Residue, then its C-alpha position, 0 to 999 in steps of 0.5 A: x733291257x732290264x725290268x726296273x729300267x723299263x718301268x723307270x721309263x714308264x714312270x717319266x713319260x707317265x709323269x710328263x703326260x700329267x704335267x702337260x695335262x695340268x697346264x692344259x687345265x689351268x689354261x683352260x680355266x684362265x681362259x673361261x675366266x677371262x670370258x666370264x669377266x668380259x661377259x659381266x654386264x657393264x655398270x648402268x650408272x647414269x651420270x647426272x650432268x651438272x646444272x646448267x646457267x640459265x638463259x636470258x633473251x632480250x625481246x625488245x629492244x632488239x638491238x644493243x645500242x639506241x638514241x631516243x628522245x626525252x618524251x618517249x617511253x622505253x619498253x624492255x622484255x626478256x624471256x628467261x629460261x632454266x632447265x630446272x628452276x628459274x628464282x630471281x630477276x633484277x634490273x640495274x641501271x647506270x646512268x653517265x654523262x656524255x663524258x662518261x661520268x657517272x652519276x647513279x648506280x641503281x636497282x630499278x626492279x628485283x623480283x622473285x620468279x619460278x617455273x623454266x620459262x618466264x617473260x618479264x617486262x618493264x617500262x621506263x619513262x625517259x622524261x626525268x633523264x638529262x639531255x644526252x646522258x647515257x643509259x646502261x641497263x643490266x638485267x640478271x636472271x638467277x635460278x634456283x642453284x645461283x647460276x646467272x646470266x646477264x644482258x646489257x642495253x645501251x641508250x643515249x637520251x636526245x631532246x624532241x625539242x633540239x632542233x638541228x639546222x634543216x639539210x637534206x641528206x643525199x646518197x652518193x653512191x660507191x666510191x674508193x680512195x687508195x692509201x696516201x703516198x700513190x698516184x691514185x686519189x686517197x683524199x675526197x671532198x664529200x660534197x663536190x666528189x672532187x678527189x686528189x693524190x696529194x695534200x698540195x691544195x685548199x686542205x679546208x676542201x679535203x674532208x677525208x683522206x686514208x693514211x697507213x702506219x703499218x707499212x706492207x700491211x694495209x690497216x687504213x687510218x681516216x683523217x680530216x686534212x680540213x678538219x686538221x687545218x681549221x682546228x677542229x678536234x672531234x671530227x669522226x664518230x665510229x658507230x654500227x648498224x645497231x645504232x644508225x640505220x644506214x639506209x634510213x639516215x637523216x641529217x637530223x639522225x646524224x646531228x643528234x648522234x654526234x651530239x649524244x655521243x660527242x665524248x666518243x669522237x675522234x681526230x682519227x679512226x682506224x676502220x674494218x669492213x662493216x663498220x659506219x663512220x659518222x664524219x662532221x664536215x667544216x662546213x659554215x655557218x651549221x655543222x653538216x655531216x656525211x656517213x660512211x659505210x665500209x664496203x670493203x678494205x683491199x690489201x693487195x700485194x705491195x702497196x700502190x693498190x691498196x684501197x677501201x671500198x665505201x659508200x656514203x651519204x651527205x647532208x646539204x643544203 
């Protein structure tokens, strides 16, 4: 082999080694760069959350709806809180007739407040409000950033002088009624506890019946054959344990509740588990009442076993 050929081969060999070494160096630099980048300290900026709306909690009364006589004083109290700073509290009142007509919309009180926790109280005499009128109180708290929170409380005015006929109240335990059109009892007289499975008979004795307008889905509706037969319009008043204490209910309570909320009475009513229903009975000479507490609604396959379970109390001489 000639000398210049050997030298050329050595030259190419060294060239290849040089290129390989350069690639190795650049690879190391790239890896080091990535590792330094991965080890850089994280951004320690603290993200401050936006201001939250204030909180309002009604302390008294502790229920949302009430019935009170004219000679009482209503005590409203609220606890207010904010994570930064409270600014203002106001209490508004809407006064309505039993049919819902708005008589007045007025401001009762407005005050500046501060700090992060505050309790406010307001005593209101009910003597000047019309008999059976509806009072809707709205409390509003505002914080320093104009964020707000509200609470609403409703009241119906009764008369202490209103003397309904004196009847006792009787608890008649747990009952069940099946939907109309089956061979099982779907109609009841709430005083005598007599039941029927059809409308054949004296309808004036039939206080309560169960129908279903939804076919395969059991969505029970209550109606009164006796009320329909006599032409009585307002028979049912749908209410709740917020308004009526079922365990301590009396005839007077039922009488006053039905009178005060007469604009909300219905000839029929759809029901759900847990609801209370006041029923005006077709009794002479003075109105008597029953109150039902819906314990459960059973919707089984088919329709012959669909039924409602309820407990009830009824007024009677």
